[in-house]
Structure formats: C-alpha cells, structure tokens
Backbone as a printed PyTorch tensor [residue, N CA C, xyz], in Angstrom:
tensor([[[ 14.1650, -44.8900,  -6.9300],
         [ 13.8460, -45.8080,  -7.9910],
         [ 12.4260, -45.5650,  -8.5180]],

        [[ 11.4870, -45.2780,  -7.6130],
         [ 10.1060, -45.0050,  -8.0140],
         [ 10.0330, -43.7800,  -8.9180]],

        [[ 10.8310, -42.7800,  -8.6180],
         [ 10.8490, -41.5600,  -9.4270],
         [ 11.3410, -41.8640, -10.8400]],

        [[ 12.3700, -42.7200, -10.9540],
         [ 12.8870, -43.1080, -12.2690],
         [ 11.8370, -43.8760, -13.0740]],

        [[ 11.0710, -44.7280, -12.4030],
         [ 10.0260, -45.4990, -13.0780],
         [  8.9340, -44.5730, -13.6090]],

        [[  8.5260, -43.5930, -12.8190],
         [  7.5100, -42.6400, -13.2700],
         [  8.0150, -41.8260, -14.4460]],

        [[  9.2600, -41.3970, -14.3960],
         [  9.8380, -40.6310, -15.5050],
         [  9.9040, -41.4920, -16.7610]],

        [[ 10.2920, -42.7610, -16.6060],
         [ 10.3700, -43.6670, -17.7430],
         [  8.9860, -43.9130, -18.3300]],

        [[  7.9830, -44.1650, -17.4660],
         [  6.6110, -44.3770, -17.9380],
         [  6.0910, -43.1600, -18.6830]],

        [[  6.3700, -41.9820, -18.1670],
         [  5.9390, -40.7460, -18.8100],
         [  6.5830, -40.5990, -20.1810]],

        [[  7.8680, -40.9120, -20.2700],
         [  8.5820, -40.8210, -21.5420],
         [  8.0200, -41.8200, -22.5470]],

        [[  7.7200, -43.0250, -22.1020],
         [  7.1700, -44.0460, -22.9980],
         [  5.7990, -43.6120, -23.4970]],

        [[  4.9550, -43.0950, -22.6080],
         [  3.6310, -42.6350, -23.0220],
         [  3.7260, -41.5070, -24.0350]],

        [[  4.6640, -40.6070, -23.8250],
         [  4.8550, -39.5040, -24.7750],
         [  5.2860, -40.0240, -26.1380]],

        [[  6.1760, -41.0070, -26.1350],
         [  6.6440, -41.5940, -27.3950],
         [  5.4990, -42.2900, -28.1320]],

        [[  4.6820, -43.0390, -27.4020],
         [  3.5540, -43.7470, -28.0080],
         [  2.5630, -42.7450, -28.5810]],

        [[  2.2730, -41.7000, -27.8220],
         [  1.3380, -40.6720, -28.2920],
         [  1.8430, -40.0240, -29.5680]],

        [[  3.1230, -39.7300, -29.6080],
         [  3.7010, -39.0940, -30.7940],
         [  3.7230, -40.0660, -31.9750]],

        [[  4.0780, -41.3040, -31.7110],
         [  4.1650, -42.3130, -32.7740],
         [  2.8200, -42.5130, -33.4670]],

        [[  1.7450, -42.6040, -32.6920],
         [  0.4160, -42.8450, -33.2480],
         [ -0.3920, -41.5700, -33.4430]],

        [[  0.2540, -40.4230, -33.2500],
         [ -0.3990, -39.1240, -33.4110],
         [ -1.6570, -39.0180, -32.5500]],

        [[ -1.5210, -39.4050, -31.2750],
         [ -2.6170, -39.3510, -30.3170],
         [ -2.3490, -38.2620, -29.2890]],

        [[ -3.3990, -37.6580, -28.7390],
         [ -3.1850, -36.7040, -27.6460],
         [ -2.5760, -37.4220, -26.4360]],

        [[ -1.5870, -36.8190, -25.8160],
         [ -0.8900, -37.4450, -24.6840],
         [ -1.8300, -37.7360, -23.5230]],

        [[ -2.8380, -36.8680, -23.2790],
         [ -3.7500, -37.0910, -22.1630],
         [ -4.6040, -38.3460, -22.3670]],

        [[ -4.9280, -38.6750, -23.6030],
         [ -5.7030, -39.8840, -23.8790],
         [ -4.8700, -41.1220, -23.5840]],

        [[ -3.6350, -41.1190, -23.9950],
         [ -2.7430, -42.2610, -23.7720],
         [ -2.4740, -42.4480, -22.2850]],

        [[ -2.3580, -41.3610, -21.5450],
         [ -2.0470, -41.4340, -20.1190],
         [ -3.2510, -41.8140, -19.2680]],

        [[ -4.4550, -41.8620, -19.8580],
         [ -5.6450, -42.2360, -19.0930],
         [ -6.1710, -41.1250, -18.2070]],

        [[ -5.8130, -39.8910, -18.5030],
         [ -6.3140, -38.7630, -17.7170],
         [ -7.8000, -38.5530, -17.9930]],

        [[ -8.5350, -38.0100, -17.0230],
         [ -9.9620, -37.8080, -17.2300],
         [-10.2380, -36.7930, -18.3390]],

        [[-11.3070, -37.0390, -19.0760],
         [-11.7480, -36.1330, -20.1410],
         [-13.1670, -35.7150, -19.8170]],

        [[-13.3810, -34.3980, -19.7020],
         [-14.6880, -33.8490, -19.3490],
         [-15.3000, -33.1540, -20.5500]],

        [[-16.6050, -33.3070, -20.6760],
         [-17.3400, -32.5770, -21.7100],
         [-18.6410, -32.0830, -21.0920]],

        [[-18.8290, -30.7690, -21.1460],
         [-20.0470, -30.1620, -20.6010],
         [-20.9760, -29.7790, -21.7420]],

        [[-22.2570, -30.0460, -21.5700],
         [-23.2760, -29.5920, -22.4920],
         [-24.1080, -28.5570, -21.7500]],

        [[-23.6940, -27.2820, -21.9070],
         [-24.3480, -26.2120, -21.1540],
         [-24.1380, -26.4310, -19.6670]],

        [[-25.1700, -26.1440, -18.8960],
         [-25.1120, -26.3850, -17.4540],
         [-25.9900, -27.5690, -17.0620]],

        [[-26.4060, -28.3480, -18.0640],
         [-27.3720, -29.4180, -17.8220],
         [-26.8000, -30.8290, -17.8660]],

        [[-25.6480, -31.0500, -18.5160],
         [-25.0900, -32.3880, -18.5920],
         [-23.5710, -32.3640, -18.5330]],

        [[-23.0180, -33.4070, -17.9260],
         [-21.5770, -33.6080, -17.8620],
         [-21.2850, -35.0260, -18.3410]],

        [[-20.3320, -35.1410, -19.2640],
         [-19.8520, -36.4390, -19.7270],
         [-18.4020, -36.5630, -19.2750]],

        [[-18.0560, -37.6640, -18.6110],
         [-16.7150, -37.8680, -18.0770],
         [-16.1920, -39.2280, -18.5050]],

        [[-15.0050, -39.2250, -19.1170],
         [-14.3270, -40.4700, -19.4860],
         [-13.1570, -40.7060, -18.5370]],

        [[-12.7910, -41.9540, -18.3600],
         [-11.6400, -42.3810, -17.5550],
         [-11.8390, -42.1250, -16.0600]],

        [[-12.9970, -42.4850, -15.5400],
         [-13.2250, -42.4100, -14.0940],
         [-12.8740, -43.7650, -13.4800]],

        [[-12.7460, -43.7810, -12.1550],
         [-12.4770, -45.0510, -11.4800],
         [-13.5330, -45.3640, -10.4210]],

        [[-14.6700, -44.6780, -10.5040],
         [-15.7770, -44.9860,  -9.6080],
         [-16.3740, -43.7570,  -8.9440]],

        [[-17.5600, -43.9460,  -8.3870],
         [-18.2520, -42.8760,  -7.6730],
         [-18.0210, -43.0620,  -6.1840]],

        [[-17.6090, -41.9770,  -5.5240],
         [-17.3280, -42.0340,  -4.0870],
         [-18.5380, -41.6530,  -3.2440]],

        [[-19.3090, -40.6600,  -3.7050],
         [-20.5370, -40.2810,  -2.9940],
         [-21.5270, -39.7350,  -4.0050]],

        [[-22.8140, -39.8440,  -3.6440],
         [-23.8600, -39.5030,  -4.5990],
         [-25.0740, -38.9420,  -3.8660]],

        [[-25.4930, -37.7530,  -4.2550],
         [-26.7510, -37.1840,  -3.7860],
         [-27.2780, -36.2700,  -4.8860]],

        [[-28.4620, -35.7110,  -4.6970],
         [-29.0250, -34.8060,  -5.7020],
         [-28.2940, -33.4680,  -5.7530]],

        [[-27.5110, -33.1520,  -4.7200],
         [-26.7890, -31.8840,  -4.6660],
         [-25.2990, -32.0130,  -4.9500]],

        [[-24.7260, -33.2170,  -4.7790],
         [-23.2810, -33.3760,  -4.9530],
         [-22.9390, -34.8130,  -5.3300]],

        [[-22.0450, -34.9420,  -6.3050],
         [-21.5350, -36.2540,  -6.7080],
         [-20.0130, -36.1670,  -6.7320]],

        [[-19.3370, -37.0500,  -6.0070],
         [-17.8780, -37.1260,  -6.0010],
         [-17.4550, -38.3390,  -6.8260]],

        [[-16.5790, -38.0750,  -7.8100],
         [-16.1420, -39.1140,  -8.7390],
         [-14.6280, -39.2580,  -8.6450]],

        [[-14.1520, -40.4700,  -8.4860],
         [-12.7160, -40.7250,  -8.4030],
         [-12.1420, -40.8280,  -9.8180]],

        [[-10.9910, -40.1610, -10.0340],
         [-10.2910, -40.2370, -11.3230],
         [ -8.7970, -40.3340, -11.0550]],

        [[ -8.0300, -40.5940, -12.0940],
         [ -6.5750, -40.6290, -11.9670],
         [ -6.0160, -39.2520, -11.6340]],

        [[ -6.7470, -38.1960, -11.9730],
         [ -6.3050, -36.8330, -11.6990],
         [ -6.7600, -36.3020, -10.3580]],

        [[ -7.4600, -37.0920,  -9.5740],
         [ -7.9970, -36.6710,  -8.2810],
         [ -9.5030, -36.8600,  -8.2650]],

        [[-10.1330, -36.3350,  -7.2390],
         [-11.5810, -36.4630,  -7.0960],
         [-12.2470, -35.2620,  -7.7640]],

        [[-13.1940, -35.5450,  -8.6350],
         [-13.9800, -34.4930,  -9.2730],
         [-15.2920, -34.3720,  -8.5170]],

        [[-15.5510, -33.1920,  -7.9780],
         [-16.7870, -32.9270,  -7.2370],
         [-17.7200, -32.1180,  -8.1310]],

        [[-18.9160, -32.6490,  -8.3410],
         [-19.9400, -31.9770,  -9.1380],
         [-21.0030, -31.4900,  -8.1650]],

        [[-21.2910, -30.1890,  -8.2080],
         [-22.3120, -29.6130,  -7.3200],
         [-23.4330, -29.0140,  -8.1460]],

        [[-24.6440, -29.1140,  -7.6260],
         [-25.7850, -28.5510,  -8.3270],
         [-27.0860, -28.9600,  -7.6710]],

        [[-28.1490, -28.9780,  -8.4770],
         [-29.4880, -29.3520,  -8.0130],
         [-30.0500, -30.4170,  -8.9350]],

        [[-30.8140, -31.3240,  -8.3650],
         [-31.4720, -32.3940,  -9.1240],
         [-30.4680, -33.1790,  -9.9710]],

        [[-29.2860, -33.4300,  -9.4210],
         [-28.2750, -34.2000, -10.1400],
         [-28.6820, -35.6690, -10.1800]],

        [[-28.4630, -36.2880, -11.3260],
         [-28.7350, -37.7220, -11.4390],
         [-27.7280, -38.3580, -12.3860]],

        [[-27.4270, -39.5960, -12.1040],
         [-26.5200, -40.3830, -12.9360],
         [-27.3580, -41.0190, -14.0380]],

        [[-27.1880, -40.5410, -15.2560],
         [-27.9960, -40.9960, -16.3820],
         [-27.4660, -42.3150, -16.9330]],

        [[-26.1390, -42.4150, -17.0660],
         [-25.5310, -43.6240, -17.6120],
         [-24.1320, -43.7790, -17.0280]],

        [[-23.7090, -45.0330, -16.8570],
         [-22.3680, -45.2860, -16.3340],
         [-21.8600, -46.6210, -16.8610]],

        [[-20.6280, -46.5890, -17.3680],
         [-19.9220, -47.8070, -17.7490],
         [-18.6090, -47.8170, -16.9740]],

        [[-17.7980, -48.8240, -17.2010],
         [-16.5000, -48.9060, -16.5320],
         [-15.5840, -47.7680, -16.9500]],

        [[-15.8060, -47.1850, -18.1200],
         [-14.9320, -46.1330, -18.6490],
         [-15.5130, -44.7310, -18.5720]],

        [[-16.8410, -44.5890, -18.6420],
         [-17.4350, -43.2540, -18.7680],
         [-18.7320, -43.1660, -17.9780]],

        [[-19.1380, -41.9180, -17.7170],
         [-20.4290, -41.6880, -17.0730],
         [-21.0150, -40.3670, -17.5590]],

        [[-22.3360, -40.2440, -17.3920],
         [-23.0510, -39.0300, -17.7790],
         [-23.9490, -38.6170, -16.6200]],

        [[-23.8350, -37.3370, -16.2440],
         [-24.6260, -36.7650, -15.1650],
         [-25.5020, -35.6730, -15.7570]],

        [[-26.7600, -35.6360, -15.3240],
         [-27.6410, -34.5560, -15.7650],
         [-28.2180, -33.8620, -14.5350]],

        [[-28.7710, -32.7010, -14.7550],
         [-29.3360, -31.8710, -13.6980],
         [-28.8740, -30.4430, -13.9080]],

        [[-29.0470, -29.6210, -12.9080],
         [-28.5760, -28.2350, -12.9810],
         [-27.1960, -28.1910, -12.3170]],

        [[-26.1340, -28.1560, -13.1200],
         [-24.7630, -28.1940, -12.6090],
         [-24.2970, -26.7700, -12.3110]],

        [[-23.9890, -26.5150, -11.0410],
         [-23.5310, -25.1910, -10.6090],
         [-22.0110, -25.0710, -10.6230]],

        [[-21.3030, -26.1590, -10.2530],
         [-19.8460, -26.0620, -10.1210],
         [-19.1840, -27.4290, -10.2660]],

        [[-17.9610, -27.3910, -10.7900],
         [-17.0690, -28.5540, -10.8210],
         [-15.8360, -28.1680, -10.0390]],

        [[-15.3450, -29.0910,  -9.2210],
         [-14.1950, -28.7800,  -8.3690],
         [-13.2880, -30.0040,  -8.2860]],

        [[-11.9760, -29.7810,  -8.4210],
         [-11.0100, -30.8570,  -8.2070],
         [-10.5980, -30.8510,  -6.7430]],

        [[-10.7940, -31.9790,  -6.0690],
         [-10.4450, -32.1290,  -4.6640],
         [ -9.2010, -33.0000,  -4.6030]],

        [[ -8.1350, -32.4730,  -4.0310],
         [ -6.8810, -33.2190,  -3.9710],
         [ -6.6240, -33.7020,  -2.5630]]])
C-alpha cells in the first residue's frame, strides 16, 4: 500500500508541475544547489544542519545528507527554506 501511495504522490506532483509549467524538482521539494565559484554555496529546501565545523558542514535534505568540505567554512545566512555557506569549498558529497 505504501508503494502505491508513493507512486500516486509522484504522479500527482508530475501533473501539477506540468499543469503550471514548473520544474518537477521544485514541486517535489528536492534540494536545489547553486555554487558561486569555490567560495559560496546556496542551498534551497534543506531540513536542518546536522553538524558544523570550519572544515565540514552536514546538511539534511529530502535527497539525503549533503556534506560540504573545505576550509574556513561559515554559515552566512539561514532560513527555514534556504542557507548560504561561504569559505573555500573543496568538495560536496551526498551521504546516503
């Protein structure tokens, strides 16, 4: 029954996205990443920060945990929907 519900939800989201001419990932609430060089990361649709240091920040999302690695990392801004990280970003990794 759970599988049928997920399939139905996916179908409804696809229909809504098509009806309003929206990208399906936006309607589904999937994370959206935007990098500005190697110095800033903007992330939409997060569900909170799991760990935080100057070398690594783990962020919870609907798509899994996003691990940001680098040097002098800092959280510049954070709202319930989005966050911005600055510093020298060396790597992004999805942890499942």
